[in-house]
MIBAVEX-686031 format. One record per residue: residue in one letter; y, z, x of N, C-alpha, C in turn. Coordinates in steps of 0.2 Angstrom, whole numbers, padded with zeros to 4 digits, always signed. Layout:
<recs>
AYZXYZXYZX ...
</recs>
This chain:
<recs>
M+0279-0071+0137+0277-0068+0144+0281-0062+0145 I+0278-0058+0150+0281-0052+0153+0287-0054+0157 K+0293-0051+0155+0299-0053+0159+0300-0048+0165 N+0299-0042+0163+0299-0037+0169+0293-0033+0168 C+0290-0032+0174+0284-0028+0174+0286-0021+0176 K+0282-0015+0175+0285-0009+0176+0286-0007+0183 F+0283-0011+0188+0284-0009+0195+0290-0013+0198 A+0294-0017+0194+0299-0021+0196+0305-0017+0199 N+0307-0011+0196+0312-0007+0198+0310-0001+0201 N+0304+0000+0202+0301+0007+0205+0302+0006+0213 K+0307+0011+0215+0308+0011+0222+0303+0014+0226 K+0298+0018+0223+0293+0022+0227+0288+0017+0229 V+0287+0011+0226+0282+0006+0227+0285+0001+0232 P+0281+0000+0237+0284-0005+0242+0285-0012+0239 R+0290-0016+0241+0292-0022+0238+0286-0027+0238 A+0282-0028+0243+0277-0033+0244+0272-0031+0238 I+0270-0025+0237+0265-0023+0232+0268-0024+0225 R+0275-0022+0224+0278-0024+0218+0277-0031+0216 G+0278-0035+0220+0278-0043+0218+0271-0045+0217 R+0266-0042+0220+0259-0044+0219+0257-0041+0212 V+0258-0035+0211+0256-0032+0205+0259-0035+0199 C+0266-0037+0199+0269-0041+0194+0266-0047+0193 H+0264-0051+0198+0261-0057+0198+0254-0057+0195 L+0250-0051+0197+0244-0050+0194+0244-0049+0186 Q+0249-0045+0184+0250-0043+0177+0252-0050+0173 K+0256-0054+0176+0258-0060+0172+0251-0065+0172 A+0248-0065+0178+0242-0069+0178+0236-0067+0173 F+0236-0060+0172+0231-0057+0168+0233-0058+0161 F+0239-0057+0159+0242-0059+0152+0241-0066+0150 L+0242-0071+0155+0241-0078+0154+0234-0079+0152 F+0229-0076+0157+0222-0077+0156+0220-0075+0149 L+0222-0069+0147+0220-0065+0141+0222-0070+0135 S+0228-0072+0136+0231-0076+0130+0227-0083+0129 L+0225-0086+0135+0222-0092+0135+0214-0091+0132 A+0212-0085+0134+0205-0083+0132+0205-0082+0124 V+0210-0079+0121+0211-0078+0114+0211-0084+0110 V+0216-0089+0113+0217-0095+0110+0210-0099+0110 A+0207-0099+0116+0201-0103+0116+0195-0101+0112 S+0195-0094+0111+0190-0091+0107+0191-0093+0099 G+0198-0093+0097+0200-0095+0091+0198-0102+0089 L+0199-0106+0094+0198-0113+0093+0190-0114+0092 F+0186-0111+0097+0179-0111+0096+0176-0109+0089 Y+0179-0103+0087+0177-0101+0080+0179-0106+0075 L+0185-0109+0075+0187-0114+0070+0182-0120+0070 Q+0180-0122+0076+0176-0128+0077+0169-0126+0074 T+0167-0120+0076+0160-0118+0073+0160-0118+0065 I+0165-0115+0063+0165-0114+0055+0166-0121+0052 N+0170-0126+0055+0170-0133+0053+0164-0136+0053 N+0160-0136+0058+0153-0139+0059+0148-0136+0054 K+0149-0130+0053+0144-0127+0048+0146-0129+0041 A+0152-0130+0039+0154-0132+0033+0152-0140+0032 G+0152-0144+0037+0150-0151+0037+0143-0151+0036 L+0139-0147+0039+0132-0146+0038+0130-0144+0031 G+0134-0140+0028+0132-0138+0021+0133-0144+0017 F+0139-0148+0018+0140-0153+0013+0134-0159+0014 R+0132-0160+0020+0127-0164+0022+0120-0162+0018 A+0119-0156+0019+0113-0153+0016+0113-0154+0008 S+0119-0153+0005+0120-0154-0002+0119-0161-0004 D+0121-0166+0000+0120-0173-0001+0113-0175-0001 L+0110-0172+0004+0103-0174+0005+0098-0171+0000 Q+0100-0165-0003+0096-0162-0008+0097-0166-0015 T+0103-0169-0016+0105-0173-0022+0101-0179-0021 K+0100-0182-0015+0096-0188-0014+0089-0187-0015 L+0087-0181-0013+0080-0179-0014+0078-0179-0021 D+0082-0175-0025+0081-0174-0032+0081-0181-0036 N+0086-0186-0034+0086-0192-0037+0079-0196-0035 L+0077-0196-0029+0071-0199-0027+0065-0196-0031 K+0065-0190-0032+0059-0187-0036+0059-0189-0043 E+0065-0189-0046+0065-0192-0053+0063-0199-0053 A+0065-0203-0048+0063-0210-0048+0056-0211-0047 N+0053-0207-0043+0046-0207-0042+0042-0205-0048 K+0044-0200-0052+0041-0198-0058+0041-0204-0063 N+0047-0207-0064+0048-0213-0068+0043-0218-0066 L+0042-0220-0060+0038-0225-0058+0031-0223-0059 E+0029-0217-0058+0022-0215-0060+0020-0216-0067 I+0025-0214-0071+0024-0215-0079+0024-0222-0080 E+0028-0226-0078+0028-0234-0079+0021-0237-0076 S+0019-0234-0071+0012-0237-0068+0007-0235-0072 S+0007-0229-0075+0001-0227-0079+0001-0231-0086 E+0007-0232-0088+0008-0236-0094+0005-0243-0093 L+0007-0246-0088+0005-0253-0086-0003-0254-0085 Q-0006-0248-0083-0013-0248-0081-0017-0246-0087 G-0014-0245-0093-0018-0242-0099-0022-0248-0101 V-0028-0246-0104-0033-0250-0106-0031-0255-0112 A-0027-0252-0117-0025-0256-0122-0020-0261-0120 R-0016-0260-0115-0011-0265-0113-0014-0270-0109 V-0019-0268-0105-0023-0273-0101-0027-0278-0106 Q-0030-0275-0111-0033-0279-0116-0028-0284-0120 A-0023-0281-0121-0018-0286-0125-0015-0291-0120 E-0014-0290-0114-0012-0295-0109-0018-0300-0108 A-0024-0298-0108-0030-0303-0107-0030-0307-0113 I-0029-0305-0119-0029-0309-0125-0023-0314-0125 G-0018-0311-0123-0012-0316-0122-0013-0321-0117 L-0017-0320-0112-0018-0326-0107-0024-0330-0109 G-0027-0329-0115-0032-0333-0118-0039-0331-0116 M-0040-0325-0113-0047-0323-0111-0050-0320-0117 V-0057-0320-0117-0061-0318-0122-0066-0313-0119 N-0069-0309-0124-0074-0304-0122-0080-0307-0120 S-0084-0305-0116-0090-0308-0114-0096-0303-0117 D-0101-0306-0120-0106-0302-0123-0112-0301-0118 K-0113-0306-0114-0118-0306-0109-0115-0305-0102 V-0118-0300-0098-0115-0300-0091-0121-0301-0087 D-0120-0305-0082-0125-0306-0077-0123-0304-0070 Y-0128-0300-0067-0126-0297-0061-0130-0301-0056 L-0127-0302-0050-0130-0305-0044-0135-0300-0041 A-0141-0302-0039-0145-0298-0035-0145-0299-0028 E-0145-0294-0024-0145-0296-0017-0151-0299-0014 R-0151-0304-0011-0156-0308-0008-0158-0305-0001 E-0165-0305+0000-0167-0303+0006-0166-0308+0011 S-0163-0306+0017-0161-0311+0022-0167-0311+0027 G-0167-0317+0030-0172-0317+0036-0170-0314+0042 L-0164-0311+0042-0162-0308+0048-0165-0301+0049 A-0166-0299+0055-0168-0292+0056-0162-0287+0055 R-0164-0281+0052-0159-0276+0052-0161-0270+0056 R-0156-0267+0058-0157-0261+0063-0158-0255+0058 
</recs>
């Protein structure tokens, strides 16, 4: 802090004004110091938060890439399981046989009125 202000020993300036000016100088210096410290702390907090968000974004991107890969693998597995050759082999394994004659049911006319 300021030990002596420049008006402390000046005899031309009245004593009451000297004390007030010195007090104001000290208060201004204290305020300015606190403002610099607060600004520095705010800056550090902002940088820390941005770094944390960067790490979180990186983690989320990694999870997204893993989920895309898993989705692609599941789509491949699904298409393999739905293949005609595999379904026919599974049907034979269950004892099913091919049908030569297919009968379709015809729609009957109902006695109810339709709109």
